[in-house]
Backbone as CSV, one residue per row, in Angstrom:
resi,resn,N_x,N_y,N_z,CA_x,CA_y,CA_z,C_x,C_y,C_z
1,UNK,25.874,74.603,42.803,26.919,74.971,43.401,27.821,75.337,42.889
2,UNK,29.338,75.687,42.111,30.385,75.712,41.781,31.507,74.706,42.535
3,UNK,31.956,73.694,41.941,32.978,73.095,42.789,33.887,73.829,42.555
4,UNK,35.150,74.289,43.603,36.426,75.297,43.129,37.444,73.953,42.998
5,UNK,37.763,74.665,42.026,39.514,73.606,41.960,40.373,73.660,42.544
6,UNK,41.593,72.449,42.901,42.703,72.900,43.197,43.595,73.075,42.628
7,UNK,44.568,73.987,42.312,45.982,73.720,41.941,46.648,73.225,42.159
8,UNK,46.988,72.554,41.252,47.797,70.670,41.516,49.358,70.926,41.138
9,UNK,49.460,72.109,40.225,50.707,72.532,39.133,50.652,74.359,39.863
10,UNK,52.347,74.599,40.267,51.772,76.364,40.596,53.918,76.282,40.265
11,UNK,54.075,77.198,39.643,55.342,77.073,38.877,55.352,79.435,38.695
12,UNK,56.653,79.215,39.400,56.158,81.042,40.330,57.794,81.242,39.476
13,UNK,57.668,82.297,38.492,59.201,83.208,38.661,60.390,82.372,38.323
14,UNK,60.269,81.029,37.436,61.007,80.143,37.001,62.140,80.539,35.933
15,UNK,63.446,80.370,36.660,64.817,80.985,35.388,65.864,80.350,35.582
16,UNK,65.984,79.787,34.678,67.737,78.561,34.546,67.999,79.091,33.256
17,UNK,69.300,79.129,33.329,70.791,79.369,32.433,71.446,78.587,32.597
18,UNK,72.259,78.210,31.466,73.186,77.002,31.066,74.515,78.239,30.149
19,UNK,75.751,77.914,30.689,76.848,78.561,30.555,76.506,79.894,30.321
20,UNK,75.978,81.335,31.069,75.251,82.215,30.794,74.223,82.455,29.784
21,UNK,73.728,82.060,28.711,72.652,81.467,28.448,71.460,80.997,28.952
22,UNK,70.825,82.312,29.208,69.737,81.917,29.722,68.311,81.369,29.196
23,UNK,68.095,80.295,29.784,67.244,79.073,28.531,65.890,79.327,28.848
24,UNK,65.759,79.724,30.320,64.041,79.694,30.988,64.205,81.097,31.544
25,UNK,63.456,82.347,31.436,63.291,83.706,31.611,62.037,83.844,32.704
26,UNK,61.769,83.384,33.647,60.623,84.290,34.551,59.313,83.548,33.509
27,UNK,59.267,82.198,34.084,58.649,81.735,33.508,57.266,81.523,34.842
28,UNK,56.074,81.187,34.751,54.750,81.644,35.078,53.603,80.435,34.860
29,UNK,53.366,80.288,35.741,51.657,79.230,35.053,51.639,78.480,36.009
30,UNK,50.432,77.842,35.790,49.624,77.179,37.285,48.342,75.841,36.409
31,UNK,48.226,75.040,37.178,47.085,73.809,35.573,46.239,72.944,37.796
32,UNK,45.142,73.501,37.369,44.475,72.878,38.176,43.873,71.194,38.162
33,UNK,43.516,70.889,39.139,42.367,70.068,39.000,41.612,69.513,37.588
34,UNK,41.653,68.899,36.783,40.718,68.481,35.638,41.336,69.815,34.997
35,UNK,42.323,70.282,34.206,42.875,70.384,33.868,44.245,70.304,32.314
36,UNK,44.414,70.678,31.318,45.054,70.582,30.395,45.215,71.880,29.942
37,UNK,46.480,71.862,30.373,48.229,72.917,29.842,48.505,72.528,29.116
38,UNK,49.034,73.274,27.983,49.713,72.750,26.927,51.292,74.388,26.609
39,UNK,52.365,73.811,27.087,53.268,74.663,26.883,54.186,74.593,25.076
40,UNK,54.193,75.200,24.737,54.116,75.245,23.211,55.864,75.964,23.174
41,UNK,56.165,75.595,22.486,57.445,76.455,21.738,58.402,76.288,20.328
42,UNK,58.982,76.281,19.693,60.245,75.999,19.167,60.921,74.950,19.568
43,UNK,62.109,74.450,18.946,63.261,74.048,19.897,63.520,74.877,19.811
44,UNK,64.703,74.699,21.648,65.538,75.662,22.139,64.789,76.238,22.783
45,UNK,63.272,76.711,22.764,62.248,77.243,23.817,62.126,77.601,25.202
46,UNK,63.247,76.190,25.715,62.737,75.740,27.309,61.959,74.441,27.302
47,UNK,61.705,74.672,26.797,60.386,73.197,27.140,61.255,72.325,28.180
48,UNK,61.906,71.549,27.412,62.128,70.543,27.711,63.370,70.891,29.527
49,UNK,63.848,72.238,29.457,64.810,72.629,30.697,63.450,72.765,31.792
50,UNK,62.060,72.839,30.832,61.282,73.640,32.239,60.718,72.409,32.477
51,UNK,60.727,71.007,32.020,59.785,69.775,32.770,60.908,68.947,33.542
52,UNK,62.181,69.340,33.437,63.655,68.619,34.008,63.193,69.517,35.509
53,UNK,63.057,71.241,35.136,62.905,71.262,36.649,61.346,70.957,37.015
54,UNK,60.786,70.830,36.987,59.551,70.361,37.290,59.677,68.809,37.525
55,UNK,60.604,67.971,37.419,60.576,66.776,37.988,61.721,66.675,38.470
56,UNK,62.692,67.983,39.117,62.832,67.465,39.666,65.016,67.140,39.871
57,UNK,64.809,66.809,37.857,65.938,66.380,37.873,67.150,68.142,37.456
58,UNK,66.685,68.941,37.128,67.532,70.355,37.147,67.068,70.814,38.161
59,UNK,68.239,71.963,38.896,67.678,72.954,39.921,67.280,74.578,38.989
60,UNK,66.503,74.832,38.990,66.100,76.894,38.649,67.483,77.407,39.197
61,UNK,67.213,78.049,38.889,68.279,79.622,39.024,67.797,80.631,39.993
62,UNK,66.219,80.504,39.346,64.989,81.244,40.227,63.971,80.807,40.553
63,UNK,63.067,80.722,41.211,61.752,80.257,41.350,61.382,79.147,41.666
64,UNK,60.251,79.149,42.186,59.307,77.633,42.869,58.651,76.870,41.876
65,UNK,58.448,75.250,42.139,57.910,74.792,41.696,56.917,74.257,42.698
66,UNK,56.263,73.812,43.024,55.208,72.948,43.980,54.289,72.066,42.909
67,UNK,54.522,71.113,43.132,53.098,69.833,42.922,52.628,69.471,44.257
68,UNK,50.554,69.598,43.911,49.946,69.515,44.679,50.548,69.302,46.183
69,UNK,51.064,71.400,46.049,51.532,71.311,47.060,52.946,70.770,48.184
70,UNK,53.142,70.162,47.859,54.982,70.043,47.850,55.920,70.614,47.023
71,UNK,56.883,71.289,47.316,57.768,71.788,47.121,59.357,71.061,46.518
72,UNK,59.049,70.714,44.633,59.958,69.705,44.264,61.511,70.181,44.724
73,UNK,61.713,71.022,44.960,63.415,71.504,44.902,63.430,70.989,46.573
74,UNK,62.568,70.292,47.037,62.795,69.979,48.849,62.195,68.358,48.784
75,UNK,61.780,67.663,48.760,61.183,66.947,48.520,60.279,65.944,47.348
76,UNK,61.762,65.560,46.412,61.493,64.635,45.122,60.717,63.619,45.509
77,UNK,60.988,62.943,46.372,60.292,61.883,46.678,59.591,61.800,46.417
78,UNK,58.897,62.437,47.602,57.015,62.904,47.508,56.178,63.301,46.336
79,UNK,56.892,64.164,45.801,56.460,64.435,44.034,56.871,63.463,43.021
80,UNK,57.361,62.161,43.307,57.297,61.121,42.179,56.128,60.394,42.890
81,UNK,55.692,60.462,44.019,54.426,59.649,44.156,52.995,59.897,43.724
82,UNK,52.943,61.476,43.135,51.826,62.207,42.537,51.496,62.511,41.227
83,UNK,53.014,62.390,40.819,53.186,62.115,39.544,53.346,61.705,38.123
84,UNK,52.920,61.138,37.037,53.371,60.220,35.801,53.835,61.117,34.853
85,UNK,55.123,60.700,34.658,56.062,61.587,33.222,56.126,60.385,32.353
86,UNK,55.387,60.450,31.333,55.554,60.416,29.948,56.747,61.077,29.155
87,UNK,58.187,60.712,28.848,59.434,60.903,29.083,59.299,61.585,26.909
88,UNK,60.162,62.716,26.625,60.376,62.633,24.776,61.001,61.258,24.403
89,UNK,61.815,60.660,25.278,62.213,59.808,24.817,61.718,58.113,24.777
90,UNK,62.123,57.253,24.909,61.241,55.900,24.367,61.807,55.243,25.432
91,UNK,63.125,55.316,25.922,64.132,54.870,27.513,62.766,53.861,27.918
92,UNK,63.481,51.830,28.185,62.690,51.269,28.816,63.625,50.737,29.182
93,UNK,63.283,49.527,30.279,64.888,48.345,30.526,64.619,47.286,29.359
94,UNK,65.374,47.561,28.614,65.472,46.771,27.284,65.378,45.539,27.827
95,UNK,65.083,44.585,28.703,65.544,43.037,28.921,64.148,42.674,29.345
96,UNK,63.772,43.505,30.133,62.549,43.139,30.202,61.090,42.947,29.642
97,UNK,59.982,42.311,30.034,59.192,42.448,29.029,58.258,42.621,29.244
98,UNK,56.874,43.516,28.763,56.160,44.689,29.048,55.395,43.863,30.158
99,UNK,55.022,42.725,30.459,54.801,42.723,31.710,55.464,42.896,32.973
100,UNK,56.357,42.326,32.436,57.757,42.457,34.082,57.819,43.724,33.914
101,UNK,58.176,44.518,33.103,57.951,46.231,33.349,57.248,47.366,34.075
102,UNK,56.011,46.233,33.670,55.015,47.371,34.664,54.444,46.518,35.969
103,UNK,55.356,45.296,35.864,55.199,44.529,37.501,56.442,44.935,38.273
104,UNK,57.671,45.652,37.607,58.819,46.201,38.485,57.964,47.813,38.920
105,UNK,57.296,48.107,38.033,57.135,49.890,38.461,55.796,50.032,39.424
106,UNK,55.282,49.327,38.772,53.985,48.568,40.423,54.439,48.270,41.160
107,UNK,55.669,47.979,41.583,56.510,46.691,43.217,56.940,48.490,43.475
108,UNK,57.523,49.013,42.616,58.370,50.299,43.243,57.040,51.882,43.158
109,UNK,56.204,51.873,42.780,54.805,52.369,43.254,54.255,52.305,44.649
110,UNK,54.351,50.972,45.050,53.965,50.334,46.180,52.125,49.897,45.866
111,UNK,51.622,49.269,44.949,50.731,49.034,44.340,50.606,47.877,44.510
112,UNK,49.259,47.526,45.013,49.177,46.067,45.617,49.237,45.775,44.211
113,UNK,49.239,44.003,44.211,50.132,43.108,43.031,48.653,43.186,42.191
114,UNK,47.004,42.693,43.405,45.797,42.187,42.466,45.636,43.896,41.955
115,UNK,46.097,44.250,42.344,45.423,45.732,41.624,46.492,46.276,40.462
116,UNK,47.522,46.398,40.446,48.607,46.260,39.301,48.081,45.176,38.159
117,UNK,47.911,44.227,38.613,47.496,43.009,37.912,46.733,43.186,37.075
118,UNK,45.214,43.662,37.830,44.088,44.265,36.827,44.289,45.460,35.928
119,UNK,44.839,46.593,36.484,45.170,47.984,35.648,46.017,46.871,34.906
120,UNK,47.075,46.746,34.636,48.171,46.356,33.501,47.561,45.852,32.794
121,UNK,46.695,44.962,32.618,45.906,43.738,31.602,45.015,45.211,31.616
122,UNK,44.546,46.395,31.720,42.681,46.332,31.035,43.755,47.531,30.008
123,UNK,45.323,48.366,30.786,45.804,49.078,29.607,46.288,48.125,28.883
124,UNK,47.146,47.628,29.086,47.522,46.764,28.230,46.449,46.302,26.954
125,UNK,45.672,45.570,27.288,44.700,45.533,25.659,43.703,46.928,25.465
126,UNK,43.726,47.603,26.269,43.253,49.298,25.197,44.107,49.767,24.412
127,UNK,45.285,49.775,24.709,46.550,49.866,23.733,46.784,48.275,22.441
128,UNK,46.110,47.021,22.726,46.270,46.704,21.663,47.930,45.739,22.049
129,UNK,48.121,45.656,23.622,49.403,45.204,23.499,49.588,44.256,24.457
130,UNK,48.500,44.000,24.781,48.273,42.385,25.501,48.992,41.245,25.479
131,UNK,48.560,41.004,24.052,48.889,39.829,23.171,50.726,39.880,23.067
132,UNK,51.132,40.960,22.996,52.884,41.320,23.514,53.069,41.463,25.065
133,UNK,52.678,40.614,25.538,53.128,41.392,26.899,54.301,40.250,27.367
134,UNK,54.555,39.776,26.623,55.544,38.653,27.541,56.819,38.783,26.565
135,UNK,56.213,39.489,25.462,58.010,40.007,24.466,58.957,40.731,25.438
136,UNK,59.917,41.255,24.748,61.313,41.657,25.924,60.736,42.984,25.159
137,UNK,60.874,44.686,25.950,60.841,45.660,25.573,62.106,46.030,24.165
138,UNK,63.103,45.345,24.134,63.971,45.889,23.013,63.154,45.271,21.672
139,UNK,62.317,44.474,21.966,61.924,43.939,20.157,60.513,45.062,20.138
140,UNK,59.858,46.058,20.972,58.488,46.727,20.554,59.182,47.662,19.883
141,UNK,58.021,48.085,18.852,58.441,49.272,17.938,58.589,50.828,19.139
142,UNK,59.057,51.803,18.527,58.900,53.153,19.547,57.924,53.019,19.990
143,UNK,56.576,53.086,19.065,55.036,53.356,19.242,54.506,52.433,20.331
144,UNK,55.644,51.483,20.696,54.780,50.257,20.956,55.632,50.222,23.070
145,UNK,56.646,51.559,22.243,57.105,51.298,23.876,56.395,52.677,24.644
146,UNK,56.414,53.602,23.810,55.338,55.001,23.876,54.231,54.720,24.853
147,UNK,53.347,53.686,24.293,52.426,53.362,24.876,52.847,52.688,26.256
148,UNK,53.434,51.652,26.403,53.852,50.815,28.063,54.751,52.072,28.565
149,UNK,55.276,53.642,27.827,55.578,54.085,29.016,54.576,55.143,29.282
150,UNK,53.617,55.030,28.429,52.008,56.246,29.373,51.818,55.051,30.665
151,UNK,51.510,53.587,30.027,50.831,52.853,31.213,51.600,53.526,32.132
152,UNK,52.981,53.536,32.400,54.270,53.300,33.601,53.160,54.721,33.980
153,UNK,52.906,55.347,33.645,53.364,57.278,34.249,52.063,56.966,34.671
154,UNK,51.059,56.546,34.725,49.758,56.484,34.911,48.628,55.642,35.761
155,UNK,50.067,53.638,35.792,49.390,52.797,36.822,49.011,53.495,38.521
156,UNK,50.056,54.546,38.449,49.509,54.789,40.197,48.681,56.008,40.807
157,UNK,47.941,56.162,39.030,46.575,57.389,39.115,46.790,58.384,39.615
158,UNK,48.477,59.167,39.811,48.622,60.613,40.126,47.873,61.631,39.877
159,UNK,48.446,62.296,40.804,47.507,63.787,40.412,47.864,64.626,38.911
160,UNK,49.063,64.865,38.899,49.540,65.819,37.569,50.096,64.891,36.823
161,UNK,50.062,64.644,35.594,49.777,63.470,34.273,51.268,64.950,33.379
162,UNK,52.864,64.358,33.442,53.260,65.143,32.525,53.539,64.641,31.078
163,UNK,53.736,64.916,30.664,53.484,64.943,28.875,54.790,65.254,27.561
164,UNK,55.331,64.385,27.461,56.474,65.395,26.540,56.574,64.613,25.555
165,UNK,55.550,65.487,24.256,55.393,64.961,23.535,55.093,63.795,22.941
166,UNK,53.988,63.225,23.739,53.168,61.906,23.742,52.773,60.999,22.367
167,UNK,52.500,62.067,22.018,51.846,61.143,20.562,53.095,61.186,19.466
168,UNK,54.613,61.554,19.422,55.634,60.991,18.767,55.235,59.462,18.479
169,UNK,55.764,59.057,17.380,55.934,57.613,16.348,54.323,56.807,16.850
170,UNK,53.148,57.180,17.340,51.834,57.120,16.939,51.154,56.872,16.102
171,UNK,50.256,55.999,15.530,49.717,55.282,13.866,48.565,56.493,14.112
172,UNK,47.977,56.845,13.561,46.694,58.083,13.486,45.131,57.246,14.367
173,UNK,44.843,55.746,14.460,44.264,55.926,15.483,45.042,55.363,16.683
174,UNK,45.810,55.254,17.310,46.452,55.684,18.335,46.374,56.960,19.362
175,UNK,47.456,58.071,17.928,46.511,59.763,18.720,45.312,60.022,18.665
176,UNK,44.199,59.432,18.308,42.836,59.370,17.991,42.415,58.425,19.771
177,UNK,43.160,57.768,20.118,42.565,57.040,21.521,43.280,57.708,22.615
178,UNK,44.432,58.767,22.434,45.396,59.158,23.601,44.612,60.002,23.571
179,UNK,44.044,61.142,22.715,43.229,62.151,22.563,42.302,61.644,23.782
180,UNK,41.522,60.811,23.623,40.778,59.996,24.212,40.588,59.943,25.774
181,UNK,41.770,59.336,26.096,42.398,58.730,27.339,42.277,60.659,27.694
182,UNK,43.090,61.310,27.030,43.455,62.305,28.344,42.522,63.037,28.451
183,UNK,41.256,63.432,27.687,39.912,64.017,27.844,39.533,63.376,29.020
184,UNK,39.179,61.584,29.252,38.672,60.784,30.222,39.411,61.579,31.360
185,UNK,40.744,61.299,31.262,41.421,61.723,32.620,41.025,63.352,33.181
186,UNK,41.333,64.126,32.308,40.557,65.337,32.826,39.424,65.324,33.521
187,UNK,38.583,64.482,32.450,36.759,64.636,33.242,37.122,63.934,35.017
188,UNK,38.287,63.191,35.101,38.179,62.755,36.259,39.056,63.590,37.177
189,UNK,39.359,64.755,36.555,39.749,65.822,37.775,41.715,65.399,37.667
190,UNK,41.772,64.401,37.210,43.580,64.702,36.625,43.992,66.264,36.304
191,UNK,45.163,66.678,36.538,46.129,67.837,36.174,46.832,67.375,34.600
192,UNK,47.040,67.733,34.027,47.327,67.481,32.823,48.250,68.350,31.724
193,UNK,50.027,68.032,32.348,50.661,68.713,31.810,50.992,68.685,30.601
194,UNK,51.219,69.159,28.492,51.257,68.695,27.929,52.707,69.762,26.815
195,UNK,53.646,69.346,26.650,54.966,69.474,25.600,54.325,68.942,24.523
196,UNK,54.258,70.041,23.317,53.583,68.940,21.815,54.676,69.924,21.220
197,UNK,54.608,69.266,19.886,55.027,70.293,18.247,53.593,70.504,17.629
198,UNK,52.154,69.297,17.561,51.716,68.665,16.809,50.409,70.013,17.963
199,UNK,50.641,71.343,17.048,49.410,72.090,17.275,48.540,71.668,17.345
200,UNK,47.649,71.033,16.127,46.678,70.469,15.854,45.549,69.875,17.010
201,UNK,46.654,68.720,17.663,46.474,67.653,18.316,46.467,68.870,20.347
202,UNK,46.965,69.653,20.361,47.285,70.539,21.541,46.059,71.381,22.012
203,UNK,45.074,71.757,20.341,44.214,72.917,20.238,42.880,71.981,20.274
204,UNK,42.864,71.088,19.848,41.592,69.697,20.387,41.728,69.302,21.860
205,UNK,42.568,69.365,22.698,42.597,69.332,23.929,42.645,69.977,25.247
206,UNK,43.378,71.461,24.848,44.280,71.649,26.040,43.288,72.761,26.058
207,UNK,43.004,73.337,27.376,42.086,74.662,28.764,43.144,75.479,27.764
208,UNK,44.581,75.332,28.984,45.192,76.497,28.594,46.755,76.489,27.925
209,UNK,47.138,77.373,27.305,48.521,77.468,26.510,48.858,78.513,27.175
210,UNK,50.713,78.016,27.410,51.286,79.429,26.814,52.299,79.399,25.846
211,UNK,52.447,80.067,25.306,53.625,80.167,23.794,55.335,81.045,24.953
212,UNK,56.332,80.094,24.447,57.054,80.530,24.976,58.210,80.839,23.722
213,UNK,59.093,81.163,23.728,59.879,81.260,22.488,61.539,82.228,23.204
214,UNK,63.006,81.699,23.127,63.892,81.453,23.535,63.344,81.163,25.329
215,UNK,62.806,80.729,25.837,62.398,81.113,27.584,61.785,81.924,27.785
216,UNK,61.066,82.956,27.008,60.623,84.092,27.531,58.576,84.005,27.097
217,UNK,57.862,83.747,27.925,56.330,83.965,27.584,55.935,84.856,26.215
218,UNK,55.677,84.575,25.458,55.180,85.720,24.855,53.614,85.282,24.532
219,UNK,53.153,84.253,25.145,51.477,84.267,24.848,50.888,83.122,25.791
220,UNK,49.985,83.380,26.842,49.801,82.778,28.058,48.118,83.141,28.338
221,UNK,47.454,81.858,28.751,46.006,81.846,28.647,45.021,81.156,28.387
222,UNK,43.725,81.171,28.810,42.645,80.004,28.074,42.889,80.374,26.265
223,UNK,42.705,79.070,25.717,42.693,78.939,24.308,42.179,79.893,23.378
224,UNK,40.901,80.400,24.185,39.892,80.929,23.393,40.916,82.490,23.217
225,UNK,40.874,82.901,24.567,42.122,84.043,25.310,43.244,84.146,24.040
226,UNK,43.946,83.058,24.370,45.431,83.439,22.715,44.418,83.602,21.228
227,UNK,43.393,82.423,20.954,42.907,82.633,19.613,42.456,84.297,19.209
228,UNK,41.492,84.768,20.068,41.188,85.781,20.399,41.894,86.816,20.626
229,UNK,43.522,87.132,20.730,43.817,88.022,20.856,44.708,87.964,20.023
230,UNK,45.115,87.292,19.107,46.160,86.921,17.971,45.049,86.703,16.748
231,UNK,43.790,87.190,17.041,42.593,87.025,15.716,42.867,85.982,14.753
232,UNK,43.030,84.773,15.804,43.180,83.318,14.913,42.275,82.211,15.831
233,UNK,42.094,81.610,14.329,41.117,80.146,14.323,41.797,79.165,15.026
234,UNK,43.242,78.968,14.715,43.809,77.988,14.821,45.109,78.556,15.492
235,UNK,45.279,77.395,16.176,46.395,77.911,17.204,47.493,78.038,16.451
236,UNK,47.683,77.146,15.489,49.034,77.016,14.129,49.079,78.484,13.885
237,UNK,48.261,78.956,13.595,48.267,80.905,13.233,48.408,81.632,14.436
238,UNK,47.939,81.247,15.332,48.407,82.092,16.592,49.698,81.735,16.997
239,UNK,50.063,80.800,16.785,51.507,80.519,17.234,52.361,81.388,16.539
240,UNK,52.277,81.393,15.375,52.874,82.003,13.977,52.830,83.797,14.383
241,UNK,51.320,84.224,14.987,51.456,85.607,15.384,52.608,86.359,16.197
242,UNK,52.032,84.954,17.642,53.322,85.512,19.040,54.670,85.005,18.334
243,UNK,54.899,84.228,17.286,56.388,83.740,17.449,57.387,84.214,16.624
244,UNK,56.629,84.953,15.623,56.664,86.628,15.324,57.661,85.661,14.114
245,UNK,57.615,84.704,13.158,57.475,83.652,12.458,57.248,83.648,11.128
246,UNK,56.685,85.495,10.603,55.764,85.243,9.400,57.567,85.693,8.473
247,UNK,58.463,86.038,8.972,59.458,86.816,8.280,60.148,85.153,7.306
248,UNK,59.540,84.222,8.030,60.135,82.536,7.505,59.853,82.959,5.974
249,UNK,58.375,83.195,5.697,57.776,82.698,4.410,58.577,83.507,3.147
250,UNK,58.734,85.256,3.548,60.206,85.744,2.505,60.835,85.261,2.306
251,UNK,61.497,84.930,3.745,63.215,83.633,3.032,62.912,82.348,2.704
252,UNK,61.952,82.055,2.226,61.029,80.951,1.580,61.108,81.325,0.378
253,UNK,60.411,81.956,0.106,60.185,82.839,-1.232,61.317,83.556,-1.984
254,UNK,62.760,83.908,-1.141,63.715,84.339,-1.432,64.345,82.679,-2.512
255,UNK,64.276,81.977,-1.294,65.509,81.004,-1.532,64.898,80.564,-2.067
256,UNK,63.453,79.826,-2.857,63.095,79.125,-3.743,63.047,79.863,-5.099
257,UNK,63.351,81.788,-5.651,63.116,82.088,-6.392,63.454,81.478,-7.556
258,UNK,64.518,81.343,-7.559,65.162,80.213,-8.784,64.225,79.134,-8.984
259,UNK,63.154,78.576,-8.402,62.837,77.374,-8.791,61.606,77.449,-9.805
């Protein structure tokens, strides 16, 4: 018998404007348990604003967002308990060591000390950071800081994991490991929201995608559906097809005509 998957994130008719410029326009999508969803689009398409609305940092002009049945706009504290967020930036508490930072995160998440110690040790070991656990975070490279952010985001086993450009600054080995980790989290029933410019990475792990341009949805559905609709094999080609960027090739040819 097929097990019914529950919807973890529901975004309905979401809109947001800044200074009379609409940056998100009637955006709708949902993510179920055990599903990886990719929100894809060029810079300025509304991805970051969408994430900020999902996390309660920005209020929408219109629309609704629920996470695990909780209204984001009316109970942001409860939302924090069921979500884990890896932001695009690598900001951390600079003067803390990696171990101190994770201990701090565990404390505000009310994770028992023995469980937090075990989980932190396992994640730090997996990401080759255990030997660096007592170093201050200001001495960490960008890639190392992103690893610590990821550990902090999943330490409390959230129902929804939100990842904004999670592979930025990671070396190829770590990108491969990140893909493996996300697929295993998916198999455990986690719902994963991914925003990335790395379309090959998205194609390898996403079940559903939504392509947006200037805040408007231009394609949405299962990865197979989006590829079929654009008569593409690669997500990169589908992205070009739906965001109407073919004209850039003519512009490049004209620009380099004298070369």
